[in-house]
ZAGU-643478 format. One record per residue (C-alpha): residue in one letter; y, x, z. Coordinates in steps of 0.05 Angstrom, whole numbers, plus 5000, padded with zeros to 4 digits. Layout:
<nodes>
aYXZ/...
</nodes>
This chain:
<nodes>
m556501473978/g561600933969/t563400824037/f564401664044/v568701563997/s573301024026/a572601394096/l575602004057/v581201554032/l583201264094/a583601984124/f587702204073/l592201614075/a592601694146/l593502344142/w600402194088/a602701774141/v603902144205/p609102544208/g609403194246/r602903454219/a601604154196/a604504024119/d610604194114/d614203794069/s621804084071/k620504424009/v619403733974/k625703424011/a630604013995/a627704013921/t629403263923/g636203323945/q637103773882/v635803303829/e639802863871/s645703373875/g644603503796/a645102823786/k651502663816/k654103273784/i652402913717/g656202223747/e662202643762/g662802953680/k659203643695/i654303483647/g651404203635/d651404443706/g649403783724/v643503813675/e640304483690/e640404313768/t636703773757/a630904063711/k629904583758/g629304093813/i624903743789/g621104313772/k621404423847/t619203793860/v613603813822/v611104403838/e611704313914/g609803673914/a602303863887/k601904413930/l603303833997/t598503503959/g593704053963/e595404144032/k594203504055/l587803474012/k585404054053/e587003764122/a583003124097/g576403594072/q577403874144/t577503194183/a571202944148/e567303684150/p565103604218/k562302944208/a558303224146/k554503624191/s553903164239/t550602684187/w546603254152/q544103574219/h541202744234/v537902744179/k534403434187/e532003354262/g529502684232/a525602944173/n522703504222/a520902924275/f517902484202/g514103194193/q511303314268/g509202554275/v504602694210/k501603344231/d500303014298/f496802414263/f492402894224/t490603314283/k488702694321/l484302374258/f480403104245/s478803394317/n474902674341/
</nodes>
């Protein structure tokens, strides 16, 4: 189980680091830009406008960041899914082969 979790974490990190994946981070970047713009307004003495824009930008950054993280996790899960199905298929086939072997053993034992 620990190996599977490690592999899943590595897959997630790889997907996060690879640019140009299906998940679009442009909304997160835009929201971060809004925070920066609001901070600049505060520095220029436009306290009211700056605080409002910064607060909105922070809220959008949190929301869009959560959506992006969800998309990345979904992609990571889809990447790991075929291997999980393959592993289950191997376990199922092994159990079937074992059952057939036990059946053959007792059939030969009692047929003589």
